C-alpha positions in Angstrom: 71.9 -118.2 156.1 73.1 -119.1 159.5 75.9 -116.9 161.0 77.4 -116.3 164.4 77.8 -112.7 165.6 79.0 -112.1 169.1 78.8 -115.8 169.9 75.0 -115.9 169.1 73.6 -117.7 166.0 71.4 -115.7 163.6 69.4 -116.8 160.6 69.8 -113.9 158.1 68.5 -113.5 154.6 69.2 -110.7 152.2 65.6 -109.7 152.0 65.4 -109.7 155.8 68.4 -107.4 156.1 66.9 -105.1 153.4 63.6 -105.0 155.2 65.2 -104.4 158.6 67.4 -101.5 157.4 64.6 -99.9 155.5 63.9 -96.4 157.0 67.2 -96.5 159.0 69.2 -93.3 158.5 72.9 -94.1 157.9 75.4 -92.7 160.5 78.6 -91.1 159.4 80.9 -93.7 157.9 84.4 -93.5 159.5 85.4 -97.1 159.2 84.3 -100.2 157.4 80.9 -100.0 155.7 78.4 -102.0 153.7 76.1 -100.9 150.9 72.5 -101.9 151.5 70.1 -100.8 148.8 71.2 -97.3 147.8 72.7 -96.4 151.1 76.1 -96.9 152.7 76.0 -97.8 156.4 78.8 -98.3 158.9 79.2 -102.0 159.6 78.7 -101.5 163.4 75.4 -99.8 162.8 74.1 -102.6 160.6 75.2 -105.2 163.2 73.5 -103.3 165.9 70.2 -103.1 164.0 70.1 -106.6 162.7 71.2 -108.3 165.9 69.7 -105.9 168.5 73.0 -106.1 170.3 75.3 -103.5 171.7 78.0 -102.7 169.1 80.7 -103.3 171.7 79.7 -106.9 171.9 80.8 -107.8 168.3 83.5 -106.9 165.9 83.1 -105.5 162.5 84.7 -108.5 160.9 81.8 -110.7 161.9 79.3 -108.4 160.3 81.4 -107.9 157.2 81.7 -111.7 156.8 77.9 -112.2 157.2 77.0 -109.3 154.8 79.5 -110.5 152.2 78.0 -114.0 152.3 74.6 -112.5 151.8 75.7 -110.7 148.7 76.1 -107.2 150.0 79.0 -105.0 148.9 81.4 -104.3 151.8 83.9 -101.5 151.8 87.2 -101.1 153.8 88.3 -98.0 155.5 87.4 -94.8 153.6 90.3 -93.3 151.7 91.6 -90.0 152.9 91.5 -87.2 150.4 95.0 -85.8 150.0 95.1 -82.2 151.1 97.0 -79.6 149.1 100.0 -78.6 151.1 101.3 -75.1 150.3 105.0 -74.7 149.6 106.8 -72.2 151.8 106.7 -69.7 148.9 102.9 -70.2 148.3 102.3 -69.8 152.0 104.3 -66.6 152.2 102.6 -65.2 149.1 99.2 -66.1 150.6 100.1 -64.3 153.9 101.2 -61.2 152.0 98.1 -61.2 149.9 99.7 -61.8 146.5 97.0 -62.1 143.9 98.7 -64.9 141.8 98.9 -67.5 144.5 95.9 -66.2 146.4 93.7 -67.8 143.6 95.5 -71.1 144.2 94.9 -70.9 147.9 91.2 -70.2 147.5 90.6 -73.1 145.1 91.9 -75.5 147.8 
């Protein structure tokens, strides 16, 4: 498949991307990502590896579009896990060392 990333045309295939990404350790995913094989890679890392370009030269949308067209699963921004916020009473109890709410604090 022919696609344009950072104004440069590339002929990419699904097998070619799989082969190129084989042995590449995924970086920490903080934004958009793509699943290649059994691993989830940041989109910018995939773009950098397959195009050999600086990640500042292209945007993630270009890579997401190309990977989706090749049949890879792309993911949006990771969802934040909601943190348990202590109520003022739970916070005061935790500070005073009350056993009942101390267990609730430790499970968080």
